[in-house]
N, CA, C and O of each residue as an XYZ file, in Angstrom:
760
protein
N       0.815     -1.077     -0.009
C       0.026     -0.017      0.002
C       0.913      1.276      0.092
O       0.437      2.344     -0.293
N       2.097      1.213      0.553
C       2.729      2.313      0.581
C       3.267      2.837     -0.470
O       3.330      4.052     -0.654
N       3.822      1.730     -1.472
C       4.163      2.063     -2.859
C       3.176      2.896     -3.443
O       3.391      4.024     -3.886
N       1.852      2.179     -3.426
C       0.792      2.791     -4.396
C       0.384      4.345     -3.888
O      -0.167      5.202     -4.579
N       0.727      4.442     -2.763
C       0.313      6.011     -1.967
C       1.627      6.864     -2.581
O       1.539      8.056     -2.875
N       2.480      6.318     -2.685
C       3.916      7.117     -3.235
C       3.657      7.432     -4.674
O       3.713      8.598     -5.067
N       3.393      6.493     -5.428
C       2.836      6.532     -6.830
C       1.786      7.613     -7.156
O       1.906      8.407     -8.088
N       0.846      7.573     -6.385
C      -0.292      8.379     -6.220
C       0.178      9.801     -6.058
O      -0.318     10.663     -6.783
N       1.134     10.130     -5.130
C       1.578     11.285     -4.605
C       2.332     12.057     -5.765
O       2.291     13.270     -5.975
N       3.010     11.118     -6.453
C       3.929     11.523     -7.649
C       2.866     11.953     -9.081
O       3.027     12.900     -9.852
N       2.097     11.214     -9.093
C       1.176     11.335    -10.171
C       0.250     12.665     -9.899
O      -0.300     13.199    -10.862
N       0.117     13.090     -8.829
C      -0.852     14.075     -8.178
C       0.270     15.535     -8.494
O      -0.152     16.561     -9.029
N       1.318     15.403     -8.169
C       2.366     16.502     -7.854
C       3.201     16.465     -9.045
O       4.242     17.088     -8.832
N       3.145     15.964    -10.243
C       4.067     15.850    -11.225
C       4.596     17.179    -11.722
O       5.777     17.295    -12.048
N       3.650     18.286    -11.790
C       4.032     19.455    -12.228
C       5.200     20.222    -10.954
O       6.192     20.905    -11.207
N       4.811     19.935     -9.957
C       5.670     20.477     -8.779
C       7.098     19.934     -8.968
O       8.122     20.612     -9.059
N       6.963     18.263     -9.021
C       8.244     17.558     -9.227
C       8.946     18.114    -10.482
O      10.137     18.415    -10.393
N       8.258     18.275    -11.693
C       9.194     18.732    -12.875
C       9.675     20.100    -12.486
O      10.850     20.306    -12.790
N       9.140     20.937    -11.974
C       9.577     22.142    -11.506
C      10.933     22.141    -10.709
O      11.969     22.703    -11.062
N      10.759     21.508     -9.727
C      11.964     21.268     -8.775
C      13.203     20.635     -9.586
O      14.354     21.017     -9.376
N      12.916     19.737    -10.436
C      14.003     19.071    -11.447
C      14.710     20.131    -12.106
O      15.930     20.284    -12.169
N      13.642     20.967    -12.673
C      14.299     21.950    -13.684
C      15.034     22.803    -12.775
O      16.207     23.036    -13.065
N      14.597     23.253    -11.838
C      15.476     24.381    -10.864
C      16.815     23.702    -10.612
O      17.874     24.301    -10.799
N      16.750     22.363    -10.158
C      18.082     21.836     -9.953
C      18.802     21.474    -11.097
O      20.026     21.362    -11.029
N      18.166     21.270    -12.186
C      18.962     20.959    -13.397
C      19.791     22.415    -13.962
O      20.865     22.337    -14.558
N      19.194     23.554    -13.708
C      19.460     24.791    -14.285
C      21.052     24.948    -14.097
O      21.863     25.051    -15.017
N      21.332     24.944    -12.724
C      23.097     25.104    -12.460
C      23.774     24.411    -13.310
O      24.645     24.960    -13.985
N      23.430     22.761    -13.459
C      24.266     22.067    -14.142
C      24.204     22.396    -15.603
O      25.275     22.248    -16.192
N      23.290     22.769    -16.247
C      23.246     23.167    -17.526
C      23.934     24.465    -17.761
O      24.527     24.687    -18.816
N      23.871     25.226    -16.900
C      24.679     26.502    -16.918
C      26.065     26.397    -16.893
O      26.820     27.154    -17.504
N      26.411     25.449    -16.179
C      28.037     25.077    -16.109
C      28.203     24.327    -17.334
O      29.311     24.402    -17.864
N      27.440     23.718    -17.809
C      27.850     23.057    -19.205
C      28.178     24.142    -20.451
O      29.082     24.179    -21.285
N      27.079     24.959    -20.197
C      27.166     26.161    -21.557
C      28.396     27.013    -21.310
O      28.963     27.634    -22.210
N      28.772     27.009    -20.059
C      29.970     28.095    -19.721
C      31.275     27.213    -20.201
O      32.253     27.827    -20.626
N      31.290     26.069    -20.149
C      32.228     25.132    -20.664
C      32.202     25.051    -22.086
O      33.245     24.770    -22.677
N      31.110     25.268    -22.733
C      31.082     24.940    -24.059
C      31.461     26.410    -24.578
O      32.008     26.428    -25.680
N      31.288     27.423    -24.061
C      31.525     28.783    -24.388
C      33.178     28.967    -24.236
O      33.813     29.576    -25.097
N      33.707     28.481    -23.257
C      35.162     28.680    -23.007
C      35.865     27.924    -24.111
O      36.763     28.469    -24.754
N      35.502     26.752    -24.334
C      36.134     25.868    -25.555
C      36.146     26.503    -26.780
O      37.114     26.467    -27.539
N      34.869     27.222    -27.061
C      34.667     28.147    -28.490
C      35.673     29.450    -28.412
O      36.072     29.941    -29.468
N      35.942     29.818    -27.566
C      36.805     30.887    -27.561
C      38.194     30.523    -28.004
O      38.708     29.469    -27.628
N      38.845     31.412    -28.835
C      39.995     31.076    -29.258
C      41.213     32.356    -28.507
O      41.232     33.569    -28.712
N      41.903     31.728    -27.837
C      42.870     32.634    -27.579
C      42.404     33.641    -26.130
O      41.439     33.334    -25.430
N      43.152     34.681    -25.901
C      42.654     35.536    -24.770
C      41.411     36.303    -24.849
O      41.011     36.736    -25.929
N      40.843     36.472    -23.856
C      39.674     37.358    -24.046
C      39.640     38.103    -22.709
O      40.124     37.645    -21.674
N      39.087     39.177    -22.805
C      39.114     40.385    -21.670
C      37.618     39.995    -20.713
O      36.491     39.783    -21.161
N      37.952     39.992    -19.658
C      36.818     39.565    -18.705
C      35.601     40.265    -18.698
O      34.616     39.676    -18.252
N      35.455     41.789    -19.246
C      34.089     42.187    -19.485
C      33.253     41.589    -20.673
O      32.027     41.502    -20.737
N      34.180     41.200    -21.595
C      33.357     40.576    -22.595
C      32.921     39.227    -22.404
O      31.878     38.881    -22.958
N      33.558     38.418    -21.708
C      33.201     37.103    -21.181
C      32.098     37.056    -20.144
O      31.334     36.109    -19.956
N      32.127     38.284    -19.458
C      30.839     38.380    -18.462
C      29.686     38.706    -19.195
O      28.626     38.227    -18.792
N      29.680     39.295    -20.012
C      28.388     39.839    -20.936
C      28.011     38.711    -21.763
O      26.802     38.552    -21.928
N      28.763     37.943    -22.283
C      28.419     36.927    -23.157
C      27.953     35.679    -22.005
O      27.164     34.847    -22.453
N      28.295     35.548    -20.892
C      27.775     34.483    -20.049
C      26.418     35.033    -19.421
O      25.490     34.280    -19.126
N      26.390     36.254    -19.264
C      25.083     36.841    -18.862
C      24.053     36.606    -20.009
O      22.965     36.060    -19.823
N      24.493     37.066    -21.205
C      23.444     36.627    -22.494
C      22.972     35.371    -22.420
O      21.752     35.205    -22.410
N      23.940     34.162    -22.349
C      23.670     32.871    -22.435
C      22.788     32.371    -21.325
O      21.960     31.511    -21.624
N      22.860     32.821    -20.015
C      22.158     32.670    -18.656
C      20.809     33.043    -18.873
O      19.880     32.407    -18.375
N      20.637     34.125    -19.650
C      19.417     34.722    -19.814
C      18.592     33.753    -21.124
O      17.413     33.415    -21.009
N      19.258     33.477    -22.075
C      18.621     32.572    -22.958
C      18.413     31.203    -22.354
O      17.403     30.603    -22.721
N      19.140     30.671    -21.564
C      18.993     29.296    -20.805
C      18.055     29.405    -20.078
O      17.374     28.379    -20.062
N      17.510     30.605    -19.130
C      16.541     30.425    -18.205
C      15.275     30.699    -19.239
O      14.297     29.997    -18.982
N      15.153     31.426    -20.150
C      13.981     31.393    -21.107
C      13.557     30.086    -21.635
O      12.369     29.767    -21.690
N      14.489     29.351    -22.011
C      14.140     28.037    -22.492
C      13.723     27.138    -21.557
O      12.732     26.441    -21.773
N      14.512     27.043    -20.281
C      13.817     26.290    -19.123
C      12.400     26.620    -18.735
O      11.514     25.779    -18.582
N      12.242     28.174    -18.564
C      10.996     28.690    -18.073
C       9.808     28.097    -19.386
O       8.679     27.745    -19.046
N      10.160     28.063    -20.569
C       9.200     27.448    -21.624
C       8.927     26.142    -21.335
O       7.777     25.703    -21.338
N      10.163     25.302    -21.015
C       9.968     23.786    -20.827
C       8.994     23.675    -19.479
O       8.018     22.928    -19.547
N       9.249     24.393    -18.297
C       8.478     24.223    -17.284
C       6.922     24.614    -17.776
O       5.998     23.922    -17.349
N       6.691     25.555    -18.536
C       5.279     26.208    -18.681
C       4.486     24.915    -19.487
O       3.293     24.665    -19.311
N       5.311     24.211    -20.329
C       4.755     23.213    -21.238
C       4.096     22.141    -20.060
O       2.952     21.709    -20.208
N       4.908     21.775    -18.926
C       4.372     20.809    -17.958
C       3.315     21.384    -17.137
O       2.477     20.643    -16.623
N       3.292     22.409    -17.002
C       2.141     23.261    -16.191
C       0.910     23.482    -17.072
O       0.048     24.247    -16.640
N       0.773     23.021    -18.005
C      -0.518     22.980    -18.945
C      -0.673     24.243    -19.882
O      -1.799     24.633    -20.192
N       0.374     24.828    -20.294
C       0.104     25.707    -21.408
C      -0.302     24.897    -22.864
O       0.349     23.998    -23.397
N      -1.320     25.379    -23.236
C      -1.587     24.715    -24.544
C      -0.524     24.769    -25.711
O       0.213     25.755    -25.732
N      -0.382     23.834    -26.648
C       0.594     23.564    -27.640
C       0.152     24.810    -28.525
O       1.099     25.367    -29.079
N      -0.995     25.306    -28.742
C      -1.211     26.313    -29.708
C      -0.393     27.769    -29.130
O       0.162     28.595    -29.855
N      -0.487     27.811    -27.771
C       0.037     29.213    -27.343
C       1.661     28.876    -27.387
O       2.442     29.828    -27.409
N       2.104     27.681    -27.397
C       3.745     27.729    -27.410
C       3.995     27.776    -28.909
O       5.099     28.250    -29.178
N       3.251     27.405    -29.975
C       3.376     27.540    -31.290
C       3.297     28.983    -31.628
O       4.208     29.431    -32.324
N       2.436     29.707    -31.279
C       2.594     31.435    -31.174
C       3.783     31.746    -30.730
O       4.603     32.284    -31.474
N       4.066     31.434    -29.373
C       5.424     31.885    -28.884
C       6.580     31.421    -29.613
O       7.520     32.215    -29.633
N       6.750     30.216    -30.276
C       7.784     29.814    -30.787
C       7.853     30.459    -32.371
O       8.940     30.420    -32.948
N       6.817     30.979    -32.971
C       6.881     31.422    -34.233
C       7.159     32.758    -34.123
O       7.694     33.339    -35.067
N       6.810     33.463    -32.878
C       7.149     35.007    -32.613
C       8.871     34.850    -32.173
O       9.636     35.783    -32.420
N       9.189     34.032    -31.742
C      10.713     33.919    -31.251
C      11.425     33.661    -32.627
O      12.505     34.220    -32.817
N      10.929     32.907    -33.532
C      11.564     32.458    -34.704
C      11.512     33.798    -35.601
O      12.384     33.863    -36.466
N      10.753     34.701    -35.526
C      10.649     35.898    -36.341
C      11.615     36.931    -35.781
O      12.234     37.743    -36.469
N      11.685     36.799    -34.308
C      12.457     37.806    -33.682
C      13.886     37.152    -34.018
O      14.717     38.008    -34.320
N      14.303     35.994    -34.032
C      15.620     35.764    -34.288
C      15.998     35.949    -35.535
O      17.185     36.097    -35.823
N      14.993     35.963    -36.462
C      15.121     36.051    -37.866
C      15.812     37.729    -38.053
O      16.909     37.995    -38.544
N      14.869     38.636    -37.538
C      15.035     39.933    -37.262
C      16.485     40.099    -36.712
O      17.350     40.732    -37.317
N      16.668     39.506    -35.569
C      18.116     39.596    -34.888
C      19.209     39.234    -35.874
O      20.273     39.852    -35.832
N      19.036     38.386    -36.652
C      20.342     37.887    -37.401
C      20.334     38.561    -38.869
O      21.396     38.511    -39.489
N      19.453     39.060    -39.353
C      19.597     39.723    -40.703
C      18.973     41.134    -40.757
O      19.081     41.605    -41.889
N      18.384     41.913    -39.925
C      17.943     43.233    -40.089
C      18.992     43.979    -39.602
O      19.260     43.842    -38.408
N      19.732     44.843    -40.361
C      20.859     45.655    -40.038
C      20.181     46.705    -39.090
O      20.987     47.129    -38.262
N      18.997     47.213    -38.984
C      18.497     48.130    -38.053
C      18.292     47.871    -36.787
O      18.075     48.764    -35.968
N      18.353     46.299    -36.419
C      17.581     45.900    -35.164
C      18.499     46.034    -34.162
O      19.683     45.732    -34.316
N      18.015     46.489    -33.087
C      18.810     46.249    -31.677
C      19.430     44.764    -31.391
O      20.588     44.500    -31.065
N      18.331     43.860    -31.605
C      18.717     42.552    -31.511
C      20.053     42.143    -32.524
O      21.002     41.469    -32.123
N      19.957     42.559    -33.582
C      21.243     42.314    -34.444
C      22.415     42.611    -33.947
O      23.398     41.893    -34.129
N      22.441     43.935    -33.120
C      23.901     44.129    -32.398
C      24.397     42.967    -31.380
O      25.545     42.548    -31.227
N      23.012     42.504    -30.623
C      23.292     41.559    -29.531
C      23.756     40.233    -30.184
O      24.633     39.567    -29.634
N      23.179     39.833    -31.356
C      23.531     38.819    -31.953
C      24.981     38.737    -32.507
O      25.700     37.738    -32.520
N      25.323     40.221    -33.046
C      26.578     40.425    -33.601
C      27.715     40.316    -32.276
O      28.873     39.906    -32.362
N      27.254     40.643    -31.465
C      28.050     40.606    -30.143
C      28.641     39.126    -29.669
O      29.775     38.870    -29.264
N      27.786     38.453    -29.805
C      27.836     36.910    -29.643
C      28.808     36.478    -30.754
O      29.766     35.758    -30.474
N      28.591     36.884    -31.953
C      29.512     36.342    -33.051
C      30.981     36.925    -33.013
O      31.897     36.138    -33.253
N      31.248     38.129    -32.754
C      32.204     38.594    -32.408
C      33.007     37.954    -31.024
O      34.225     37.781    -30.987
N      32.226     37.695    -30.089
C      32.818     36.952    -28.828
C      33.638     35.685    -29.194
O      34.779     35.406    -28.826
N      32.780     34.959    -30.025
C      33.145     33.573    -30.240
C      34.476     33.597    -31.148
O      35.557     33.071    -30.882
N      34.120     34.344    -32.292
C      35.210     34.621    -33.274
C      36.584     35.119    -32.762
O      37.655     34.747    -33.242
N      36.447     36.015    -31.716
C      37.597     36.633    -31.101
C      38.991     37.127    -31.857
O      40.083     37.290    -31.313
N      38.655     37.326    -33.286
C      39.940     37.845    -34.044
C      40.385     39.210    -33.615
O      41.556     39.581    -33.542
N      39.436     39.837    -33.369
C      39.600     41.513    -33.026
C      39.549     41.410    -31.542
O      38.675     40.645    -31.132
N      40.266     41.988    -30.655
C      40.244     42.268    -29.371
C      40.574     43.524    -28.889
O      41.379     44.202    -29.526
N      40.057     43.963    -27.816
C      40.652     45.214    -27.176
C      42.003     45.497    -27.318
O      42.812     44.602    -27.071
N      42.423     46.714    -27.715
C      43.835     47.111    -27.721
C      44.359     46.898    -29.239
O      45.453     47.347    -29.581
N      43.519     46.190    -30.129
C      43.913     45.879    -31.483
C      43.802     47.348    -32.387
O      42.957     48.204    -32.123
N      44.571     47.450    -33.236
C      44.521     48.636    -34.415
C      43.628     47.954    -35.600
O      43.924     46.885    -36.133
N      42.571     48.687    -35.900
C      41.907     48.043    -37.054
C      41.458     49.044    -37.900
O      41.289     50.191    -37.485
N      41.199     48.644    -39.318
C      40.682     49.688    -40.111
C      39.187     48.870    -40.816
O      39.105     47.732    -41.279
N      38.302     49.743    -40.708
C      36.915     49.044    -41.143
C      36.764     49.736    -42.269
O      36.812     50.966    -42.237
N      36.555     49.030    -43.463
C      36.202     49.410    -44.818
C      34.886     49.492    -45.057
O      34.182     48.572    -44.640
N      34.379     50.415    -45.652
C      33.040     50.682    -45.856
C      32.880     51.434    -47.250
O      32.761     52.658    -47.300
N      32.885     50.577    -48.437
C      32.842     51.309    -49.595
C      34.148     51.960    -50.051
O      35.199     51.324    -50.123
N      34.048     53.101    -50.321
C      35.485     53.776    -50.513
C      35.845     54.794    -49.223
O      36.742     55.630    -49.120
N      35.001     54.472    -48.466
C      35.715     55.001    -46.877
C      36.214     54.004    -45.975
O      35.911     52.811    -45.979
N      37.007     54.596    -45.199
C      37.262     53.549    -44.025
C      37.439     54.217    -42.778
O      37.350     55.444    -42.778
N      37.667     53.633    -41.754
C      37.673     54.279    -40.254
C      38.828     53.488    -39.569
O      38.778     52.259    -39.508
N      39.809     54.158    -39.083
C      40.812     53.469    -38.440
C      40.836     53.866    -36.886
O      40.485     54.969    -36.466
N      41.322     52.761    -36.058
C      41.341     53.167    -34.606
C      41.857     51.884    -33.800
O      42.089     50.772    -34.273
N      41.975     52.283    -32.536
C      42.568     51.134    -31.740
C      41.028     50.941    -30.942
O      40.261     51.861    -30.659
N      40.820     49.467    -30.671
C      39.573     48.952    -30.058
C      39.866     49.257    -28.749
O      40.800     48.723    -28.151
N      38.963     50.271    -28.144
C      38.902     50.527    -26.670
C      38.037     49.689    -25.819
O      38.337     49.266    -24.703
N      36.953     49.495    -26.443
C      35.690     48.713    -25.651
C      34.979     47.932    -26.762
O      34.955     48.372    -27.912
N      34.412     46.800    -26.427
C      33.711     45.910    -27.307
C      32.324     45.581    -26.505
O      32.157     44.528    -25.890
N      31.472     46.497    -26.583
C      29.941     46.255    -25.756
C      28.888     45.392    -26.262
O      29.041     44.921    -27.389
N      27.882     45.124    -25.624
C      26.699     44.580    -26.237
C      26.322     45.068    -27.387
O      26.052     44.251    -28.267
N      26.199     46.580    -27.697
C      25.608     47.163    -28.735
C      26.617     47.790    -29.604
O      26.336     47.992    -30.785
N      27.823     48.132    -29.103
C      28.736     48.638    -30.054
C      30.183     48.569    -29.923
O      30.602     48.295    -28.799
N      30.860     48.724    -30.666
C      32.607     48.990    -30.491
C      32.891     50.328    -30.445
O      32.288     51.112    -31.178
N      33.882     50.752    -29.540
C      34.291     51.846    -29.340
C      35.790     51.867    -29.996
O      36.595     50.985    -29.698
N      36.099     52.846    -30.839
C      37.431     52.858    -31.569
C      37.807     54.204    -31.068
O      37.058     55.177    -30.980
N      39.280     54.123    -30.698
C      39.837     55.448    -30.501
C      40.972     55.954    -31.629
O      42.103     55.473    -31.693
N      40.533     56.871    -32.390
C      41.451     57.314    -33.664
C      42.552     57.830    -33.213
O      42.609     58.347    -32.097
N      43.673     57.746    -34.110
C      44.983     58.115    -33.717
C      45.008     59.571    -33.405
O      45.959     60.017    -32.763
N      44.193     60.229    -33.743
C      43.902     61.813    -33.310
C      43.345     61.996    -31.856
O      43.430     63.049    -31.224
N      42.747     60.805    -31.393
C      42.262     60.991    -29.875
C      40.837     60.917    -30.032
O      40.229     60.811    -28.967
N      40.193     60.943    -31.001
C      38.737     60.977    -31.472
C      38.051     59.589    -31.054
O      38.745     58.600    -31.289
N      37.150     59.426    -30.635
C      36.368     58.245    -30.184
C      35.371     58.045    -31.406
O      34.724     59.023    -31.779
N      35.210     56.762    -32.076
C      34.287     56.425    -32.643
C      33.471     55.282    -32.446
O      33.980     54.173    -32.607
N      32.130     55.401    -32.082
C      31.171     54.429    -31.512
C      30.765     53.740    -32.910
O      30.229     54.438    -33.770
N      31.002     52.447    -33.131
C      30.342     51.854    -34.362
C      29.774     50.418    -34.001
O      30.361     49.516    -33.403
N      28.684     50.427    -34.434
C      27.411     49.350    -34.125
C      28.115     48.089    -34.381
O      28.974     48.003    -35.259
N      27.685     46.876    -33.451
C      28.468     45.641    -33.723
C      27.693     45.128    -34.872
O      28.437     44.297    -35.392
N      26.601     45.185    -35.535
C      26.030     44.555    -36.678
C      26.922     45.093    -37.788
O      27.371     44.283    -38.599
N      27.234     46.447    -37.904
C      28.107     46.789    -38.873
C      29.620     46.428    -38.981
O      30.284     46.282    -40.007
N      30.035     46.311    -37.579
C      31.471     45.811    -37.504
C      31.520     44.422    -37.931
O      32.511     44.131    -38.602
N      30.745     43.568    -37.718
C      30.569     42.085    -38.181
C      30.506     42.037    -39.878
O      31.216     41.333    -40.595
N      29.591     42.863    -40.257
C      29.080     42.887    -41.703
C      30.242     43.396    -42.739
O      30.291     42.957    -43.888
N      31.187     44.373    -42.227
C      31.925     45.065    -42.855
C      33.495     44.424    -42.998
O      33.920     43.805    -42.022
N      34.332     44.556    -44.157
C      35.453     44.204    -44.040
C      36.240     44.769    -42.878
O      36.027     45.975    -42.753
N      37.030     44.303    -42.047
C      37.796     44.856    -41.037
C      39.246     44.290    -41.173
O      39.379     43.067    -41.219
N      40.342     45.106    -41.239
C      41.653     44.819    -41.461
C      42.275     44.867    -40.046
O      42.147     45.875    -39.351
N      42.890     43.871    -39.657
C      43.396     44.162    -38.370
C      45.107     44.551    -38.689
O      45.830     43.901    -39.444
N      45.445     45.569    -38.036
C      46.483     46.215    -38.534
C      47.711     45.741    -37.456
O      47.598     45.462    -36.262
N      48.775     45.753    -38.207
C      50.032     45.085    -37.417
C      50.762     46.052    -36.629
O      51.563     45.671    -35.775
N      50.530     47.353    -36.867
C      50.855     48.519    -35.956
C      50.105     49.722    -36.023
O      49.192     49.852    -36.837
N      50.493     50.784    -35.062
C      49.582     51.778    -34.925
C      49.605     52.610    -36.198
O      50.757     52.880    -36.540
N      48.588     53.127    -37.055
C      48.842     53.835    -37.897
C      49.446     55.361    -38.010
O      49.495     56.057    -36.996
N      49.790     55.732    -38.968
C      50.534     57.160    -38.978
C      49.256     58.236    -39.041
O      48.258     58.075    -39.744
N      49.473     59.230    -38.261
C      48.664     60.341    -38.407
C      48.448     60.975    -39.859
O      49.428     61.302    -40.528
N      47.239     61.128    -40.298
C      47.091     61.535    -41.512
C      47.296     63.271    -41.569
O      46.950     63.930    -40.588
N      47.732     63.776    -42.478
C      48.200     65.052    -42.633
C      46.944     65.643    -43.316
O      46.720     65.321    -44.483
N      46.199     66.396    -42.737
C      44.873     67.052    -43.307
C      45.350     68.205    -44.130
O      46.337     68.783    -43.673
N      44.838     68.670    -45.282
C      45.339     69.795    -45.832
C      44.666     70.877    -45.096
O      43.505     70.836    -44.687
N      45.711     72.097    -44.931
C      45.189     73.105    -44.308
C      44.346     74.127    -45.640
O      44.890     74.598    -46.639
N      43.071     74.232    -45.285
C      42.359     75.092    -46.024
C      42.069     76.494    -45.326
O      41.613     76.598    -44.187
N      42.423     77.646    -46.234
C      42.075     78.858    -45.658
C      40.866     79.396    -46.273
O      40.493     79.427    -47.446
N      40.329     79.825    -45.146
C      38.819     80.368    -46.008
C      38.897     82.076    -45.785
O      38.988     82.635    -44.692
N      38.841     82.664    -46.972
C      38.932     84.334    -46.951
C      37.490     84.439    -47.412
O      36.864     83.848    -48.292
N      37.125     85.486    -46.439
C      35.781     86.135    -46.714
C      35.920     87.194    -47.108
O      36.807     87.777    -46.484
N      35.311     87.985    -48.145
C      35.394     89.525    -48.487
C      36.875     89.777    -49.010
O      37.697     88.887    -49.232
N      37.057     91.033    -49.156
C      38.382     91.391    -49.983
C      39.561     91.330    -48.796
O      39.427     91.337    -47.573
N      40.563     91.278    -49.482
C      41.964     91.027    -48.727
C      42.138     92.312    -48.122
O      41.964     93.376    -48.716
N      42.491     92.187    -46.910
C      42.759     93.697    -46.130
C      44.462     94.082    -46.410
O      45.340     93.225    -46.310
N      44.680     95.234    -46.702
C      46.119     95.326    -46.755
C      46.633     96.146    -45.751
O      47.847     96.327    -45.662
């Protein structure tokens, strides 16, 4: 009789049991994703980029676990299909729409895993006939901050940084000599 009572308790409280299992499984999956992230990294990486990428992966993992728990709590399949199609559309926008803020976050993850450009590297970003040169000062979730040789800072969106050709320079570029232009207004004073 005792076994049947335990079995009945489990069948009555399966939602709570699945939730507890998901909560216990979350830290294990989080450690596993951190290990996979560290294996995907090539070479050195600064701590701020690593922290931001781990935070983003933690949010994604928590969202997936929450969706799985909601399935066991009785959310209808139709509701999950709407949620899934919305997520799919959002990810499509994040990956392919250059104007989207989500594309900057996706590009941050791509830059983090690729790790060919790091803080301190001198780069030249080629955009058609124009280019921007500078030393990478910061690589944030939304943009890359370049410091030009003249001391000016350029804030460049991550999605453009990923989609434009980037030359990693061997040395600091030489300052460009701008043409001195005199502007004369009115007649020349004698």
